[in-house]
C-alpha positions, 0 to 999 in steps of 0.5 A: 499500500502506498503512503497516499492510500495509507493516509486515505485509509487512516483518514476514513478510519478516524472518520468512522471512529469519530462517527461511532463515538458521536452516535454512542454519546448521542444514543446512550439510552439502552433501555430498549435492547441493552444486549443488542446495543452493546453487541452492535457497538462491539462489532463496529468497534472491532471493524475499525480496529481491523482497519487501523491495524492495516494503517499501522502495518503499512505506515513507515513514518515513526511519528505517525506510527506512535499516534496510530499505536496509541489510537489502536491501544484505546480502541482495544480498551473500548472493545474489551470494555464492551465485550465484558459488558456483554458477558455481564448481561443475560444473552438472548440465548440463555443456553450459552456457556458463561462468558461467551458472546452471542453476536448472531442478531448483531451480525445479521442486522449489520450485514457483516460476515463473522470472518470479517471480525476475525481480523489479524491480531495487531502487529504492534502487540508482538512488534515491541516485544523481543524474542524470548531468547533475547529477553533471557540473554539480556537478563544474563540467564545461563542456558544450555545449548538445547534448552531454547532451540528454535522449532523445526520449520517442518514441525506440525503446528497441531502437535501431531506425532512425528513420523520416522525418517527414511534412512534409506536413500537408495531408489526402491526400484533397484532393490525390488528388481534384484530380490535375489541379490539382497537375499543372501550374500552368497547368492550375490557372489554367484550371480555377479560371477556368472555375468560377464562385463558386457551383460553386467553393463547392459543390466545396469543400464536397464535398471538406470533407464527404468528408474529414470523413466519412472521418475519422469512419468509424473512430470510428463503427466502434469505437463499433459494435463496442463496442456489439455486444461485438466490440472490447476498446478500452474495456477497453484504455482502462480499463487505460491509465487504471489505469496512469496512475493507478498511475503518478501514485500512485507519483510522489506516494509518491516526492515524499512520501518525498523530503519526509520525507527532507529533513525528517529530514535538517533535523532531524538538523542541529538535533539535532546542534547540540543534542547538541554543546551539551548533551553535547559536553564530556562526550564530549570527557572520555570520549574523552580518558580512553579514549585516556589508559588505552590509552597507560598500558597500552601504556607499562606493557606495552612500557615505551615511549610509543607514537608514534601512535594507530594501534594504538588504532584497530586493536585493535577490528578485531583482536579482532573478527577473532579472536572471529569466526574461525568457519565461512565460512557463519556469517561471511556470515550475521552481517550478515543476523542483525544486520539481523534483530536490529535490526528486532526491537529497534527496529521489531517492537514498533511494528508493532501497536497505538497504537505503530504510528502513532507509528512513522510519525514520526521518533524523535529519541532513536533518531536521537541514538543511532544517528547524531547522537552518532556524528557528534559523536564523529567531529568531536571525535576529530581535535582530541583525538588531535592534542593527545594526540600533541603532548603525547606528543611533548613528553614523549618529547623531555624524556625522551630529549633526545638529537638522535641518538636523534631522528634514528634514530627519524626513519629507523626511521619512514621505513623503516616507511613506505617498506616494501613492494613499490613498484608501477610508476608509471602512464604518465599520471602522468609527463605534465606537462599531466595533473598540473596538471588537476583531475578536473572539467577532465578530465571537461570534456575528455571531454564536449567530445570527445563521449566521455560516452555519452547513453543512454535512462535509462528502460531496464529489464532487462525491455526485454531481451525473451525467455522462460525456456527449459529447457536441453538435453542435454550433447551440444551447447553450450547458448547462453544464453537471454534469461532467463538473460542477464537474471539474469546481468547483474543479478547480475554488473553491476547489483547489485554496482554498486548502493551503496558498501556492497555493492561493498566487502562483496563485493570478491572476488566483484565484477567490474571488466570483463565482455565481451558478444559475439555477432552483430550486432543481438543486443542487446549494446549495448542491455544495456549501456544497461540496466545503465547505466539501472538504476544511473544510471551515467555512461557513458564511450564509448571506440571508433573512432567516438567518438574518430575521428582524435583522440588519435593521438599516443603521449602523447595516447593516454596522456592520454586513458586516464589522464583516463578512468580518473581520472574513473571512479574519482572517488567523486562521479561514481560509478557509472561505466561505461567502454564499449568498443565493438568491443573486439576492436580494442583487443586484436589480437595481433601477427599480426593487427596486421600482416595481416587484413582492413582492413574487418573490424578496425582496428589503430589502436586497439591503441595503447590496448592496453597502457594499458588493461591497465595502468590496469584491472589496476593502477589500478582496485580492487575497491572502485571502483564502475567497470565496463568493458563491452566489446561485440564481434561479432568476438571471434575477432579479438582475442587470447585471451591479451590479452582473458581476465584470467588473475589478479593475478599478474605485470605488469599489462599481461600479466594480460589484460583481461576477467574475465567473458564472456557470449555473446549469441546470435541469438534462439530461436523463442519469443524471436522470437515475443515480439519480434514481439508487442512490436515491433508493440504499440509501433506499433499500439494496437489488437489485431492478428490476427497469427500471431506464431509464424508470423512467428517461423518466417519470421524464423529467423536474424534478429536483434532489431535487424533484427525491430524494423527490419522492423516500423518499415518495414512499419508506416510512418506511411502504413500506420498511417493505413489500419490500420482498413480494411486491417490488416496480414497475415503473407503480404502485408506481412511475408513480402516483407521476411523473405527466408530466411537461410542458417545462417551460420558466424558461430554456429559462430565464436561457439561455438568462442570460448565453447569456447576461453574456457571452456578446452575445445577440443572442437568441436561436430559 
C-alpha cells in the first residue's frame, strides 16, 4: 500500500471512529435492548480496529506510527470493555456458556460476515517485544545449548506425532528388481560371477533407464494435464509465487520501518542534547518558580511549610478527577476523542497536497514539543526538588529549633507511613537462599530445570481451525464453537496482554488466570501456544512432567513458586504466561487427596496448592502483564471451591484460583470437515478428490489431534511417493482407521462441570 493510500485509509478510519463515538454519546439510552445495543457497538469497534491495524502495518513514518499505536491501544480497551459488558448481561440465548458473546442478531442486522471480525492480531502487540531468547540473554540467564532451540520449520503446528525418517536414500526400484541379490550374500557372489562385463553393463543400464523413466512419468503427466486444461498446478504455482512475493514485500517494509525507527531514535538523542543546551536553564527556572509559588500558597493557607512535594504532584490528578466526574460512557470515550483530536491537529492537514510528501519525514519541532522537552524536564525535576526540600528543612529547623518538636515530627511521619492494613508476608520472602538471589539467577534456575516452555512462535489465532456456527435453542447447553473460542481468547487473553498501556487502562476488566478445559486433543495446549505466539510471551511450564521428582521438599516447593512469580513480574521479561498443565492435580480436595484413582490424578502436586493461591491472589496485580493458563481434561477431579475465584475478599488462599473458564469441546461435523481439508493440504500439495464431508461424518467423536494423527499415518512417506498413480480414497485408506466411537460420558461430565461453574445445577436430559 502506498503512503497516499495509507493516509486515505487512516483518514477514513478516523472518520468512522469519530462517527461511532458521536452516535454512542448521543444514543446512550439502552433501555430498549441493552444486549443488542452493546453487541452492535462491539462489532463496529472491532471493524474499526481491523482497519486501523492495516494503517499501522503499512505506515513507515515513526511519528505517525506512535500516534496510530496509541489509537489502536484505546480502541482495544473499548472493545474489551464492550465485550465485558456483554458477558455480564443475560444473552438472548440462555443456553450459552458463561463468558461467551452471542453476536448472531448483531451480525445479521449489520450485514457483516463473522470472518470480518476475525482480523489479524494487531502487529504492534508482538512488535515491541523482543524474542524470548533475547530477553533471557539480556537478563544474563545461563542456558544449555539445547534448552531454547528454535522449533523445526517443518514441525506440524497441531502437535501431531512425528513420522520416522527414511534412512534408506537408495531408490526402491533397484532393490525390488534384484530380490536374489539382496537376500543372501552368497547368492550375490554367484550371480555376479556368472555375468560377464558386457551383460553386467547392459543390466545396469536397464535398471537406470527404468528408474529414470518412472521418475519422469509424473512430470510428463502434469505437462499433458496442463496442456489439455485438466490440472490447476500452473495456477497453484502462480499463487505460491504471489504469496512469496507478498511475503518478501512485507519483509522489506518491516526492515524499512525498523530503519526509520532507529533513525528517529538517533535524532531524538541529538535533539535532546540540543534542547538541554539551549533551553535547559530556562526550564530549570520555570520548574523552580512553579514549585515556589505552590509552596507560598500552601504556607499562606495552612500557615505551615509543606514537608514534601507529594501534594504538588497530586493536585493535577485531583482536579482532573473532579472535572471529569461525568457519565461512564463519556469517561471511556475521552481517550478516543483525544486520539481523534490529535489526528486532526497534527496529521489531517498533511494528508493531501504538498504537505503530504513532507509528512513522510520526521518533524523535529513536533518531536521537541511532544517528547524531547518532556524528557529534559523529567531529568531536571529530581535535582530541583531535592534542592527545594533541603532548603525547606533548613528553614523549618531554624524556625522551630526545638529537638522535641523534631522528634514529634519524626514519630508522626512514621505513623503516616506505617498506617493501613498489613498484608501477610509471602512464604518465599522468609527463605534465606531466595533473599540473596537476583531475578536473572532465578530465571537461570528455571531454564536449567526445563521449566521454560519452548513453543512454535509462528502460531496464529487462525491455526485454531473451525467455522462460525449459529447457537441453538435454550433447551440444551450449547458448547462453544471454534469461532467463539477464537474471539473469546483474543479478547480475554491476547489483546489485554498486548502493551503496558492497555493492561493498566483496563485493570478491572483484565484477567490474571483462565482455565481451558475439555476432552483430550481438543486444542487446549495449542490455544495456549497461540496466545504465547501472538504476544511473544515467555512461557513457564509447571506440571508433573516438567517438574518430575524435583522440588519435593516443602522449602523447595516454596522456592520454586517464589522464583516463578518473581520472574513473571519482572517487567523486562513481560509478557509472561504461567502454564499449568493438568491443573486439576494442583487443586484436589481433601477427600480426593486420600482416595481416588492413582492413574487418573497425582496428589503429589497438591504441595503447590496453597502457594499458588497465595502468590496469584496476593502477589500478582491487575497491572502485571502475567497470565496463568491452566489446562485440564479432568476438571471435575479438582475442587470447585479451590479452582473458581470467588473475589478478593478474605484470605488469599481461600479466594480460589481461576477467574474465568473456557470449554473446549470435541469438534462438530463442519469443524471436522475443515480439519480434514487443512490436515491433508499440509501433507499433499496437489488437489485431492476426497469427500471431506464424508470423512467428517465417519470421524464423529474424534478430536483435532486424532484427526491430524490419522492423516500423518495414512499419508506416510511411502504413500506420498505413489500419490500420482494411486490417490488416497475415503473407503480404502481412511475408513479402516476410523473405527466408530461410542458416545462417551466425558461430554456429559464437561457439561455438568460447565453448569456447576456457571452456578446452575440443572442436568441435561
